[in-house]
LOPATI-51692 format. One line per 3 residues: number of its first residue (from 0); for each residue x, y, z of N, C-alpha, C. Coordinates in Angstrom, 3 decimals. Layout:
LOPATI-51692
NUM> X,Y,Z,X,Y,Z,X,Y,Z; ...
end
This chain:
LOPATI-51692
0> 105.897,189.681,122.883,105.132,189.165,123.552,104.589,187.917,122.950; 104.547,186.721,123.337,104.396,185.472,122.688,103.198,185.260,122.177; 102.606,185.037,120.950,101.279,185.209,120.241,100.537,183.463,121.051
3> 99.502,183.592,121.479,98.664,182.581,122.011,98.470,181.888,120.828; 98.596,180.556,121.102,98.232,179.377,120.083,97.403,178.607,120.509; 96.417,177.826,120.040,95.305,177.075,120.243,95.871,175.631,120.136
6> 95.513,174.887,120.876,95.877,173.406,120.912,94.214,172.379,120.849; 94.584,171.246,120.054,93.524,170.716,120.052,93.850,168.850,119.943; 93.148,168.253,120.678,93.697,166.897,120.703,93.558,166.559,119.693
9> 94.536,165.481,119.437,94.230,164.976,117.543,93.756,163.415,117.825; 92.686,163.609,116.769,92.198,161.953,116.708,92.818,160.921,116.630; 92.333,159.688,117.449,93.085,158.352,117.257,93.788,158.034,115.857
12> 92.875,158.222,115.240,92.991,157.631,113.800,94.013,158.743,113.122; 94.127,160.319,113.917,95.756,160.726,112.805,96.149,160.348,113.686; 96.854,160.088,114.782,97.813,159.839,115.632,98.210,158.605,114.498
15> 97.301,157.787,114.696,98.107,156.504,113.831,98.765,156.909,112.791; 98.362,157.652,111.638,98.714,157.665,110.281,99.796,158.792,110.361; 99.872,159.637,111.287,101.465,160.388,111.903,102.344,159.350,112.132
18> 102.123,158.271,112.948,103.019,157.809,113.506,103.632,156.960,112.014; 102.886,155.973,111.127,103.320,156.043,109.811,103.563,156.647,108.640; 103.600,158.064,108.860,104.153,158.591,108.178,105.691,158.170,107.664
21> 106.430,158.527,106.997,107.744,158.643,107.011,108.290,160.046,107.246; 109.500,159.812,107.448,109.828,161.191,108.349,111.372,161.120,108.017; 111.843,162.359,108.193,113.354,162.692,108.290,114.064,163.115,109.474
24> 114.842,162.761,110.024,115.383,163.560,111.066,116.740,164.265,111.043; 116.619,165.645,110.564,118.145,166.083,110.231,118.907,167.044,111.535; 117.924,167.015,112.503,118.695,167.471,113.586,118.645,166.859,115.086
27> 119.804,165.952,115.360,119.528,165.169,116.312,120.800,164.790,116.909; 121.380,164.606,117.973,122.974,164.487,118.310,123.268,163.333,118.624; 124.179,162.566,118.334,124.265,161.162,118.835,124.402,160.757,120.381
30> 125.012,161.782,120.532,125.353,161.559,122.441,123.760,161.627,122.990; 122.849,162.139,122.429,121.481,162.431,123.173,120.540,161.661,122.649; 121.019,160.459,122.149,120.331,159.203,121.658,120.937,158.163,122.828
33> 121.977,158.090,123.524,121.666,157.208,124.466,120.709,156.346,125.195; 120.532,155.234,124.736,119.559,154.685,125.901,119.947,154.608,127.346; 119.220,154.964,128.241,120.034,154.851,129.601,120.321,153.447,129.772
36> 120.072,152.197,129.176,120.709,151.131,129.778,122.429,151.397,129.247; 121.746,151.855,127.953,123.129,151.452,127.515,124.168,152.698,127.912; 123.651,153.763,127.981,124.629,154.709,128.782,125.265,153.925,130.023
39> 124.361,153.750,131.208,124.908,152.811,132.217,125.901,151.812,131.870; 125.695,150.834,130.702,126.360,149.814,130.461,127.805,150.284,130.361; 127.861,151.400,129.190,128.955,152.128,129.083,130.092,152.615,129.912
42> 129.329,153.466,130.891,129.829,154.153,132.371,130.595,153.094,133.149; 129.802,152.056,133.162,130.303,150.918,134.196,131.566,149.846,133.419; 131.512,150.037,132.227,132.779,150.230,131.216,133.926,150.188,131.608
45> 133.384,151.464,131.564,134.738,152.596,131.905,135.227,153.089,132.962; 134.302,152.733,134.107,134.554,153.428,135.679,134.330,154.981,135.038; 133.253,155.098,134.782,132.916,156.469,134.097,131.665,157.026,135.729
48> 132.015,158.382,136.556,131.202,158.389,137.664,129.954,158.971,137.048; 129.110,159.112,137.545,127.540,159.740,136.512,127.173,161.025,137.793; 126.611,162.248,137.286,126.557,162.922,138.298,125.021,162.419,139.701
51> 124.226,161.392,138.864,123.404,161.164,140.249,122.920,159.631,138.814; 121.891,159.655,139.647,121.541,157.441,139.313,121.122,157.855,137.894; 121.222,156.964,137.047,121.048,157.013,135.595,119.125,157.191,135.136
54> 118.208,156.797,136.360,117.120,156.741,135.902,116.776,158.257,136.488; 117.820,159.312,137.105,117.333,160.559,136.714,118.159,161.837,136.040; 118.852,160.966,135.484,120.054,161.563,134.643,119.677,162.342,133.320
57> 118.461,161.894,132.975,117.829,162.678,131.751,116.735,164.183,132.537; 117.110,164.696,133.935,116.749,165.425,134.239,116.921,166.763,134.957; 116.790,167.847,134.113,117.438,168.342,133.775,117.770,169.914,135.026
60> 118.310,170.353,135.492,117.692,171.729,136.192,117.110,173.208,135.220; 118.749,173.082,134.540,118.360,174.256,133.574,119.289,173.596,131.602; 118.940,174.696,130.800,120.009,174.200,130.178,120.972,173.424,129.737
63> 122.230,174.332,130.853,123.646,173.850,131.235,123.851,173.291,131.408; 122.616,172.087,132.803,122.539,171.187,133.258,122.752,170.106,131.968; 121.909,170.401,131.567,121.672,169.126,130.072,122.775,169.192,129.613
66> 123.640,170.244,129.121,124.421,170.974,128.224,125.718,169.715,128.815; 126.142,170.040,129.942,127.007,168.646,130.772,126.814,167.284,131.155; 125.040,167.237,130.761,125.016,165.835,130.376,125.177,164.799,129.667
69> 124.684,166.179,128.176,125.069,165.552,127.517,126.743,165.400,126.719; 127.336,166.486,127.725,128.824,165.729,127.337,129.371,164.723,128.031; 128.931,164.368,129.075,129.129,163.439,130.277,128.616,161.945,129.242
72> 128.027,162.003,128.879,127.436,160.780,127.931,128.157,160.481,126.576; 128.734,161.769,126.228,129.759,161.139,125.188,130.817,160.671,125.789; 131.984,160.658,126.586,132.956,160.707,127.044,132.743,158.896,127.718
75> 131.514,158.116,127.436,131.489,156.827,127.853,131.235,155.990,126.293; 131.261,156.783,125.729,131.901,156.143,124.081,132.714,156.174,123.398; 133.726,155.070,123.719,135.081,155.324,123.436,135.568,154.062,122.078
78> 135.291,152.976,122.415,135.346,152.402,121.183,134.660,151.983,120.079; 135.251,151.505,118.526,134.991,151.683,117.472,133.449,150.856,117.886; 133.240,149.608,118.595,132.359,148.717,118.935,131.298,149.952,119.868
81> 131.275,150.635,120.342,130.280,151.621,121.497,129.796,152.426,120.482; 130.754,153.019,119.625,130.295,154.194,118.240,129.254,153.724,117.386; 129.525,152.083,116.905,128.952,150.989,115.784,127.133,151.135,116.970
84> 127.235,150.484,118.044,126.179,150.019,118.747,125.468,151.484,118.877; 126.074,152.534,119.349,124.911,153.526,119.906,124.285,154.221,118.434; 125.240,154.360,117.240,124.378,154.734,116.286,123.230,153.507,115.505
87> 123.824,152.667,115.362,122.604,151.575,115.203,121.458,151.174,115.778; 121.948,151.978,117.586,120.916,151.706,118.443,119.371,153.156,117.896; 120.203,154.261,117.661,119.659,155.217,117.353,118.760,155.370,116.345
90> 119.304,154.591,115.107,118.471,154.723,113.906,117.149,153.591,114.118; 117.633,152.781,114.862,116.645,151.277,115.317,115.740,152.075,115.823; 115.563,152.726,117.217,114.843,153.812,118.010,113.804,154.725,116.884
93> 114.442,155.242,116.014,113.803,156.049,115.010,113.111,155.458,114.014; 113.972,154.260,113.682,112.474,153.482,112.443,111.621,153.044,112.877; 111.911,152.238,114.338,110.770,151.653,114.969,109.672,152.124,115.465
96> 110.120,153.448,116.176,108.834,153.900,117.145,108.311,154.952,115.569; 109.044,155.642,114.638,108.297,156.807,113.889,108.222,156.605,112.513; 108.842,155.258,112.219,109.009,155.170,110.321,109.898,156.252,109.908
99> 110.991,156.408,110.712,112.065,157.296,109.875,112.968,156.647,108.927; 113.096,157.291,107.773,113.916,156.847,106.565,115.005,157.129,106.460; 115.068,158.325,106.929,117.022,158.905,106.641,116.933,159.805,107.799
102> 118.312,159.956,108.339,118.805,160.728,109.412,119.853,161.349,109.791; 120.109,162.553,109.971,121.640,163.068,109.657,122.369,163.499,111.317; 122.943,162.686,111.410,123.276,162.754,112.720,124.672,163.675,113.262
105> 124.306,164.377,114.152,125.468,165.456,114.526,126.278,164.350,115.318; 127.631,164.512,115.359,128.497,164.113,116.406,129.821,164.941,116.616; 129.838,165.099,117.846,131.420,166.204,118.294,132.980,165.324,118.527
108> 133.391,165.717,117.714,134.680,165.059,117.577,135.326,165.110,118.872; 135.017,167.193,119.311,136.026,167.516,120.519,136.324,166.818,121.936; 134.190,165.989,121.623,134.133,165.521,123.034,134.882,164.253,123.627
111> 135.611,163.822,122.228,136.441,162.755,122.763,137.871,162.831,122.912; 138.525,164.207,122.766,139.562,164.345,122.975,140.079,163.888,124.179; 139.650,164.151,124.737,140.295,163.703,126.423,140.068,162.451,126.758
114> 139.532,161.802,126.296,140.028,160.195,126.435,140.781,159.451,125.367; 140.729,160.541,124.199,141.977,159.526,123.247,141.051,159.086,122.179; 140.154,158.995,121.779,139.562,158.335,121.193,139.722,158.788,119.476
117> 140.529,158.292,118.433,140.750,158.884,117.282,139.707,159.485,116.704; 139.375,160.386,115.856,138.580,161.018,114.976,137.884,159.740,114.205; 139.031,158.772,113.544,138.987,157.906,112.449,138.296,156.500,113.413
120> 138.109,156.273,114.344,137.803,155.046,114.928,136.345,155.899,115.012; 136.021,157.122,115.393,134.775,157.603,115.708,133.497,157.526,114.574; 134.712,158.126,113.463,133.674,157.499,112.099,133.646,156.419,111.435
123> 134.371,155.845,111.827,134.371,154.385,111.241,133.115,153.708,112.174; 133.112,154.023,113.535,132.015,152.918,114.444,131.256,153.763,114.318; 130.918,154.922,113.490,129.523,155.177,113.183,128.803,154.635,112.340
126> 129.569,154.892,111.281,129.241,154.569,109.480,129.150,153.401,109.565; 129.461,152.340,110.481,129.123,151.095,110.540,128.288,150.764,111.073; 127.516,151.374,112.092,126.274,151.495,112.639,125.130,151.434,111.845
129> 125.278,153.062,111.089,124.471,153.477,110.436,123.957,152.488,108.884; 125.112,151.907,108.653,125.040,150.825,107.594,124.749,149.365,107.605; 124.829,149.320,108.907,123.564,147.948,109.414,122.441,148.579,109.614
132> 122.464,149.660,110.239,120.838,150.116,110.748,120.396,149.772,109.549; 120.611,150.731,107.999,119.891,150.708,106.523,119.558,149.262,106.385; 120.399,148.509,106.574,120.500,146.992,106.141,118.794,146.452,106.763
135> 119.383,146.940,108.054,117.805,145.965,108.922,116.569,146.990,108.988; 116.448,148.183,108.366,115.316,148.874,108.795,115.183,150.053,107.752; 115.973,149.543,106.609,115.637,150.599,105.906,115.947,152.377,106.036
138> 116.523,152.592,106.645,116.848,154.147,107.291,117.799,154.579,106.977; 117.956,155.306,105.635,119.746,155.799,105.673,120.059,156.820,106.447; 121.448,156.814,106.692,121.805,158.037,107.482,123.447,158.622,107.036
141> 123.391,159.867,107.697,124.553,160.550,107.175,125.166,161.370,108.428; 126.446,161.491,108.659,126.796,161.978,110.086,126.821,163.719,109.942; 127.240,164.305,110.562,127.631,165.470,110.712,128.611,165.731,111.934
144> 130.045,166.510,111.750,130.867,166.490,112.593,130.594,168.201,113.215; 130.179,168.081,114.857,130.060,169.350,114.588,130.870,169.878,116.111; 131.101,171.065,116.077,132.152,171.977,116.842,131.337,172.821,118.001
147> 131.446,172.076,119.282,130.946,172.691,120.398,131.575,174.339,120.615; 131.128,175.455,120.499,130.984,176.943,120.502,131.954,177.010,121.587; 131.697,176.157,123.187,131.806,176.464,124.449,133.134,175.615,124.982
150> 133.896,174.813,123.606,135.048,174.271,123.936,136.386,175.604,123.444; 137.188,174.744,123.937,138.618,175.870,123.196,138.658,176.013,121.823; 138.879,177.682,120.906,138.954,177.087,119.630,140.259,176.356,118.905
153> 141.408,176.486,119.822,142.267,175.154,119.423,141.732,173.770,119.337; 140.912,173.339,120.315,140.218,172.141,119.978,139.822,172.222,119.156; 138.999,173.031,118.404,138.023,173.311,117.352,138.464,173.260,116.071
156> 139.829,173.808,115.762,140.830,173.981,114.901,141.292,172.522,114.877; 142.021,171.554,115.884,142.553,170.023,115.478,140.913,169.665,115.192; 140.241,169.728,115.860,139.391,168.429,115.144,138.382,169.164,113.788
159> 138.685,170.368,112.837,138.455,170.600,111.717,140.119,169.947,110.981; 140.825,169.806,111.370,142.209,169.346,110.902,141.720,167.920,110.517; 141.135,166.875,111.433,140.707,165.922,111.022,139.834,165.706,109.912
162> 138.776,166.361,110.354,137.654,166.787,109.643,137.583,166.931,108.045; 138.525,167.596,108.015,138.776,168.016,106.336,140.015,166.729,105.968; 140.751,166.617,106.949,142.304,165.737,106.679,141.665,164.336,106.007
165> 140.661,164.025,106.998,140.289,162.483,106.871,139.044,162.123,106.074; 138.826,162.804,105.023,137.143,162.554,104.618,136.847,161.428,104.517; 135.261,161.271,104.814,134.655,160.009,104.798,133.344,160.824,104.024
168> 132.847,159.772,102.785,131.650,159.901,102.484,130.136,160.144,103.506; 130.143,159.273,104.359,128.941,159.602,105.243,129.302,160.700,106.158; 130.294,161.514,106.146,130.686,162.876,107.001,130.354,163.950,105.844
171> 128.779,164.403,105.584,129.028,165.378,104.681,129.046,166.865,104.976; 128.322,167.119,106.218,128.721,168.463,106.417,129.404,168.443,107.996; 129.647,170.205,108.222,129.849,170.196,109.849,128.651,171.356,110.525
174> 129.016,171.046,111.610,127.644,171.904,112.629,128.475,172.615,113.812; 127.572,173.331,114.181,128.183,174.261,115.373,127.118,174.399,116.255; 127.753,173.951,117.678,126.814,173.675,118.727,127.227,174.244,120.244
177> 126.545,174.186,120.969,126.506,174.585,122.586,126.160,175.810,122.751; 126.265,176.469,123.588,125.895,177.843,124.399,126.139,178.958,123.388; 125.510,179.977,122.901,126.094,180.602,121.985,126.889,182.203,122.408
180> 126.356,181.599,123.730,127.181,182.907,124.963,128.313,183.073,124.675; 128.616,181.736,124.389,130.535,181.130,124.591,130.806,181.079,123.486; 130.438,181.384,122.390,130.873,181.622,120.959,130.115,182.087,119.845
183> 130.336,183.372,119.800,129.428,183.499,118.488,129.786,183.603,117.382; 129.438,183.343,116.003,129.558,182.686,115.157,130.792,183.169,114.115; 131.052,184.682,115.059,132.205,184.858,113.730,133.480,184.344,114.134
186> 133.555,183.805,115.365,134.678,183.152,116.193,135.468,181.743,115.200; 134.222,181.402,114.543,134.247,180.434,113.848,134.776,180.474,112.315; 134.776,181.685,111.383,134.226,181.997,110.507,135.462,181.436,109.354
189> 136.616,181.106,109.925,137.440,180.587,109.466,137.471,179.421,108.972; 137.278,178.718,110.346,136.979,177.387,110.015,135.823,176.732,109.425; 134.752,177.557,109.316,133.583,177.409,108.448,133.896,177.284,106.942
192> 134.170,178.310,106.694,135.265,178.639,105.414,136.172,177.662,104.768; 136.760,177.401,105.498,137.578,176.245,105.366,136.763,174.801,104.983; 135.952,174.481,105.726,135.116,173.896,105.574,134.501,173.657,104.442
195> 133.953,174.599,104.009,133.218,175.063,102.605,134.138,174.677,101.065; 135.082,175.026,101.445,136.170,174.923,100.778,136.815,173.301,100.386; 136.341,172.527,101.373,136.443,171.191,101.302,135.139,170.367,100.456
198> 134.065,171.224,100.438,133.165,170.852,99.864,132.407,169.998,100.934; 132.263,170.756,102.223,131.013,170.291,103.179,130.430,171.500,103.639; 128.967,170.589,103.645,127.677,171.667,103.964,128.198,172.085,105.370
201> 127.178,172.765,105.623,127.064,174.122,106.894,126.264,173.988,107.720; 125.754,173.922,108.958,124.762,174.242,109.825,125.407,174.796,111.116; 124.279,175.721,111.508,124.901,175.841,113.338,123.751,176.023,113.815
204> 123.793,175.588,115.332,122.669,176.101,116.336,123.037,177.765,116.361; 121.458,177.787,116.099,121.092,179.586,116.459,120.315,180.185,117.094; 120.409,180.977,117.931,118.919,181.643,118.362,118.515,180.820,119.051
207> 118.344,179.681,119.915,117.861,178.777,121.093,117.104,179.458,122.092; 115.909,179.203,121.794,115.459,180.087,122.770,115.257,179.410,124.400; 116.120,178.445,125.073,116.907,178.459,125.814,117.676,179.215,126.510
210> 117.982,180.286,125.679,119.147,181.468,125.837,118.693,182.459,125.436; 118.727,183.866,126.459,118.063,184.925,126.173,118.668,185.615,124.773; 117.701,186.660,124.849,118.235,187.730,123.581,119.509,188.385,123.660
213> 120.196,188.400,124.969,121.564,188.780,124.900,122.409,187.935,124.179; 122.274,186.758,125.078,123.136,185.539,124.767,122.848,185.002,123.121; 122.045,184.704,122.322,121.593,184.161,121.574,120.589,185.196,120.555
216> 121.126,186.103,120.241,120.273,187.602,119.168,119.946,186.977,118.007; 118.949,188.313,117.650,118.378,187.470,116.018,119.824,187.369,115.120; 120.618,188.548,114.941,121.239,189.235,114.275,122.399,187.518,114.118
219> 122.506,186.391,115.394,123.504,185.849,114.637,123.110,184.539,113.450; 121.999,184.988,113.037,121.338,184.049,111.640,121.902,184.618,110.783; 122.473,185.946,111.063,122.579,186.346,109.703,124.470,185.981,109.725
222> 124.633,186.459,110.712,125.904,185.915,110.883,126.641,184.550,110.270; 125.550,183.730,110.719,125.779,182.429,110.215,125.364,182.241,109.029; 124.889,182.740,108.220,124.417,182.872,106.842,125.630,183.300,106.467
225> 125.937,184.473,106.538,127.080,185.590,105.785,128.555,184.850,105.993; 129.019,184.837,107.476,130.456,184.370,107.787,130.637,183.069,107.632; 130.083,182.331,108.285,129.786,180.622,108.104,129.349,179.970,106.750
228> 128.733,180.652,106.416,128.273,180.057,104.553,127.314,178.758,105.440; 126.396,178.990,106.047,125.390,178.148,106.285,124.561,177.856,105.451; 124.024,176.705,104.683,122.735,176.367,104.093,121.928,176.142,104.758
231> 121.900,175.560,106.257,120.615,175.238,107.074,120.801,174.940,108.007; 120.072,175.737,109.161,120.302,176.077,110.516,119.480,175.353,111.570; 120.006,175.341,112.558,119.317,174.845,113.875,118.433,175.448,114.599
234> 117.507,174.976,115.079,116.841,175.978,115.882,116.286,177.356,115.309; 116.633,178.884,115.889,116.010,180.012,115.296,115.044,180.915,115.903; 114.476,180.300,117.085,113.287,180.704,117.654,113.544,182.250,118.379
237> 114.803,182.809,118.428,114.657,184.145,118.909,114.791,185.035,117.982; 115.146,184.354,116.729,114.960,185.164,115.398,113.721,186.310,115.315; 112.735,185.731,116.079,111.119,186.124,116.061,111.208,187.394,116.716
240> 112.516,187.504,117.216,112.394,189.019,118.091,112.258,189.812,116.902; 112.865,190.112,116.094,113.122,190.988,115.116,112.345,191.000,113.767; 112.018,191.925,113.318,111.383,192.043,112.234,111.788,191.972,110.976
243> 112.999,192.490,111.056,113.684,193.024,109.863,114.639,191.500,109.670; 115.299,191.047,110.988,116.318,189.825,110.766,115.426,188.423,110.071; 114.133,188.572,110.615,112.956,187.544,109.976,113.026,187.735,108.423
246> 112.889,189.178,108.238,112.412,189.356,106.817,113.894,188.908,106.082; 114.966,189.045,106.332,115.880,188.838,105.420,116.433,187.165,105.560; 115.826,186.422,106.739,116.305,185.025,106.648,115.018,184.267,105.606
249> 113.810,184.865,105.895,112.807,184.055,105.090,113.335,184.941,103.473; 113.490,185.778,103.198,114.256,185.966,101.731,115.658,185.451,101.620; 116.310,184.440,102.417,117.409,183.810,102.200,116.695,182.088,101.687
252> 115.731,181.704,102.494,115.234,180.721,101.845,116.174,179.543,102.605; 116.638,179.658,103.620,117.758,178.842,104.588,116.542,178.050,105.677; 116.903,176.629,105.213,115.833,176.020,105.879,116.271,176.048,107.555
255> 115.611,175.730,108.574,115.544,175.985,109.607,114.309,174.637,110.378; 115.754,173.969,111.319,115.711,172.404,111.451,115.582,172.368,113.126; 114.012,172.677,113.522,113.407,173.208,114.937,113.115,171.828,115.431
258> 112.516,171.462,116.514,112.733,170.357,117.446,111.807,171.324,118.519; 110.521,170.195,118.213,109.240,170.188,119.367,109.137,169.727,120.370; 110.489,169.308,120.765,110.331,169.004,122.895,112.005,169.833,122.785
261> 111.793,170.293,124.202,113.050,170.736,124.982,113.310,170.557,126.163; 114.914,170.853,126.223,115.725,170.183,127.720,114.866,170.752,129.041; 114.614,172.101,128.891,114.106,172.878,130.022,112.157,172.258,129.835
264> 111.841,171.703,130.481,110.490,171.869,130.559,109.657,172.267,130.452; 109.817,173.301,131.512,108.893,174.606,131.960,108.793,175.494,130.704; 110.076,175.482,129.842,109.545,176.435,128.509,108.846,175.557,127.285
267> 108.539,174.474,127.790,107.938,173.565,126.521,107.054,174.519,125.710; 105.884,175.202,126.262,105.226,176.123,125.820,105.627,177.168,124.833; 106.476,177.825,125.250,107.367,178.674,124.848,107.575,178.185,123.425
270> 108.543,176.804,123.583,108.885,176.036,122.043,107.355,175.776,121.198; 106.698,175.570,121.621,105.130,175.587,120.640,105.290,176.629,119.919; 105.123,177.640,120.797,104.754,178.905,120.375,105.871,179.738,119.271
273> 106.788,179.443,119.839,107.762,179.784,118.675,107.972,178.566,117.354; 107.503,177.324,117.419,107.576,176.528,115.952,106.678,177.579,114.936; 105.212,177.741,115.491,104.154,177.806,115.206,103.959,179.197,115.042
276> 104.466,180.100,114.905,105.189,181.512,114.888,106.201,181.552,113.533; 106.950,180.715,113.580,108.080,180.429,112.295,107.356,179.630,111.381; 106.477,178.960,111.336,105.921,178.524,110.263,105.035,179.334,109.596
279> 104.097,180.371,111.046,103.139,181.187,110.189,103.829,182.603,109.865; 105.199,182.993,109.449,105.971,183.831,108.898,106.198,183.372,107.835; 106.209,182.118,107.366,106.923,181.870,106.307,108.074,181.636,105.964
282> 109.310,181.087,107.267,110.247,180.555,107.412,109.849,178.531,106.588; 111.098,178.187,105.485,111.018,176.945,105.760,111.774,175.973,107.098; 110.486,175.155,107.416,110.829,174.943,108.563,110.838,172.754,108.552
285> 111.835,172.284,108.901,111.758,171.099,109.518,111.460,170.932,111.001; 110.828,169.693,111.451,110.824,168.697,112.504,111.258,167.744,112.657; 112.372,168.200,114.141,113.543,167.038,114.445,112.831,166.999,115.424
288> 114.082,165.681,116.274,114.199,165.709,117.876,115.312,166.095,118.643; 116.352,166.758,118.418,117.469,167.338,119.069,118.211,166.027,120.022; 117.737,165.249,121.070,118.260,164.641,121.898,117.000,163.432,122.105
291> 116.564,162.605,121.218,115.409,162.202,121.313,115.443,161.536,123.002; 116.469,160.471,123.014,116.632,159.861,124.264,116.448,160.634,125.495; 117.266,161.924,125.595,117.367,162.373,126.815,116.471,163.410,126.614
294> 115.511,163.645,125.750,114.307,164.528,125.717,113.202,163.610,126.249; 112.915,162.581,126.133,111.710,161.256,126.375,111.423,161.674,125.290; 112.006,161.778,124.079,110.924,161.364,122.781,111.200,160.925,121.527
297> 110.426,161.236,120.359,110.996,160.210,119.198,110.051,161.303,118.331; 110.492,161.006,116.781,109.946,161.922,116.182,108.290,161.857,115.928; 107.848,160.216,115.871,106.464,160.171,115.951,106.018,161.273,116.878
300> 106.425,161.216,118.424,106.176,162.124,119.339,106.013,163.732,119.441; 107.263,163.742,119.087,107.616,165.318,118.180,106.042,166.011,117.507; 105.828,165.060,116.089,104.964,166.116,115.609,103.989,165.741,116.134
303> 103.069,164.750,117.128,101.952,164.854,117.835,102.352,166.105,118.784; 103.256,165.986,119.498,103.199,167.658,120.386,102.979,168.330,119.938; 103.782,168.853,118.700,103.704,169.877,117.722,102.133,170.394,117.271
306> 101.654,169.005,116.540,100.510,169.515,116.186,99.764,169.490,116.472; 99.396,168.763,117.964,98.738,169.563,119.297,98.782,170.621,119.753; 99.633,170.730,120.048,100.044,172.638,120.841,99.667,173.436,119.900
309> 99.722,172.930,118.346,99.499,174.389,117.558,98.371,174.289,116.855; 97.194,173.204,117.174,96.160,172.826,116.572,96.157,172.532,115.127; 96.888,172.382,114.655,97.516,171.862,113.329,97.124,170.408,113.065
312> 96.825,169.876,111.902,96.215,168.560,111.806,97.220,167.768,110.228; 96.624,166.947,109.600,97.268,166.101,108.685,98.440,167.217,107.639; 97.568,168.077,107.254,98.341,168.861,106.121,99.660,169.294,106.407
315> 99.959,169.934,107.790,101.144,170.345,108.026,102.319,169.392,108.891; 101.538,167.941,109.070,102.634,166.638,109.241,102.755,166.770,108.181; 102.374,166.292,106.859,102.435,166.113,105.383,103.512,167.070,104.985
318> 103.156,168.532,105.474,104.107,169.340,105.065,105.789,169.254,105.986; 105.304,169.239,106.987,106.958,168.755,107.732,107.911,167.302,107.040; 107.310,166.593,106.586,107.682,165.483,106.444,108.447,165.410,104.900
321> 107.730,166.312,103.866,108.208,166.315,102.914,109.072,167.525,103.005; 109.517,168.230,103.562,110.741,169.734,103.916,111.804,168.872,104.068; 111.551,167.921,105.503,112.883,167.218,105.698,113.294,166.268,104.549
324> 112.661,166.063,103.550,113.393,165.450,102.481,114.194,166.434,101.692; 113.120,167.709,101.637,113.688,168.182,100.558,115.238,169.373,101.036; 115.300,169.350,102.716,116.672,170.229,103.521,117.584,169.206,103.252
327> 116.859,167.595,103.416,118.377,166.734,103.800,119.874,167.307,102.675; 120.464,166.255,103.044,122.239,166.469,102.250,122.192,165.284,101.627; 121.299,163.959,101.270,121.833,163.341,100.603,121.945,163.796,98.929
330> 122.255,162.738,98.194,122.907,163.660,97.322,121.332,163.142,96.134; 122.117,164.748,94.920,120.631,164.553,94.601,119.453,163.711,93.756; 120.332,162.513,93.349,119.235,161.981,92.812,118.423,161.040,94.085
333> 119.503,160.989,94.912,119.136,159.919,96.394,118.479,160.831,96.999; 118.249,162.053,96.765,117.443,162.974,97.495,116.044,163.188,96.683; 115.737,162.948,95.192,114.708,162.980,94.735,113.826,161.168,94.837
336> 114.808,160.372,94.894,114.499,158.496,95.176,113.272,158.962,96.575; 114.018,159.553,97.376,113.726,159.344,98.907,112.134,160.154,98.388; 112.381,161.570,97.640,110.790,162.142,97.855,109.819,161.751,96.993
339> 110.106,160.816,96.158,108.872,160.236,95.272,108.803,159.297,96.165; 109.545,158.315,97.415,108.832,157.223,97.882,107.716,157.831,98.997; 108.762,159.071,99.338,107.621,159.551,100.521,106.278,160.426,99.864
342> 106.070,160.918,98.878,105.195,160.865,97.917,104.286,159.763,97.977; 104.735,158.659,97.427,103.702,157.477,97.079,103.419,157.011,98.638; 104.305,156.454,99.628,103.541,156.505,100.907,102.108,157.413,101.226
345> 102.494,158.775,101.270,101.898,160.022,101.719,100.111,160.081,101.166; 100.564,159.458,99.860,99.667,158.913,99.023,98.562,158.318,99.460; 99.147,156.937,99.616,98.559,155.574,100.613,97.850,155.953,101.336
348> 98.349,156.558,102.480,98.217,157.288,103.658,96.859,158.294,103.891; 96.798,159.229,102.782,95.594,160.023,102.713,94.391,159.281,101.830; 94.484,158.254,101.527,93.016,157.270,100.410,92.759,156.808,101.469
351> 92.746,156.838,103.096,91.863,156.555,104.210,91.484,157.853,104.736; 90.004,157.968,105.037,89.405,158.998,105.250,89.613,159.437,106.778; 90.146,158.920,107.621,90.312,158.915,108.987,91.983,159.400,108.711
354> 92.934,159.900,107.090,93.879,160.401,107.856,93.674,161.895,107.932; 92.583,162.384,107.590,92.280,164.124,107.262,91.621,164.008,109.125; 91.326,163.188,109.716,90.431,163.430,110.764,91.334,164.150,111.882
end
């Protein structure tokens, strides 16, 4: 049974300070950041048909309709300049709307195989966009090359050949996304172990609440940690169905990169309940956006949605902010510097009485 959660409107002062709070986004997808106008421009550029008008494209029948739209959006990004533009705009939106200071953007090399876009072109364009955005907005960025478990395994193998063989300092890790029913973690164990031997960090989508317990069971968390070697996990809400699996995950100390807004609007309350229960259970949790443009959200909105929905205040906002730094994949000197920067800014924000209202 879902646990009841209380909700309390945030004061105007607290909302303003949450917006100014420095933040990190560790779980968001390149294809899910495309501004509608950018997607329309690129689709027109490449004569790419869209299933419905762009004004309503980001309204979904269900989780699987969203996945289809996400893959379509990716097909509209084809040149190095396209990738650079999309990465730049994603960081610009995060920095301007929410004071994001570091992001780790996932992209799916497999999505671009049908249009013949080389992996090197993808990475060079994305890295250029992140670099330009850091210069202009003071927000650093890294890349996570993610495999889609719903696509054929041989395409994942080809993608891993590129990820490992064409190493880039900007690509620091690999991920696994897409519907869990189409690819249990064990299917990708050899590929992830190969990534680990190459020095790449590892994460995976697991136990999403838009999928049933049969499709995304709590035992998948164990498999992601033990078979894939993940040192961070995305989502994780279905883990709450098993006290034993929850206890094991808590003992491992692996961060869960949850997202406060979901693609399926009717399940929004369920998502908030899941996040609250994970925090209350003592799991290390960071708060992120997933697909900000496609979900009509940003970091500041996601923070406000979760805080309000759970009846939380400034202390939890502060905890999410610092957890994002602790869980990020910057090298240790850069991570320590970012943590010190966040602590200074948070202390300044806490110097005003309205911060705790």
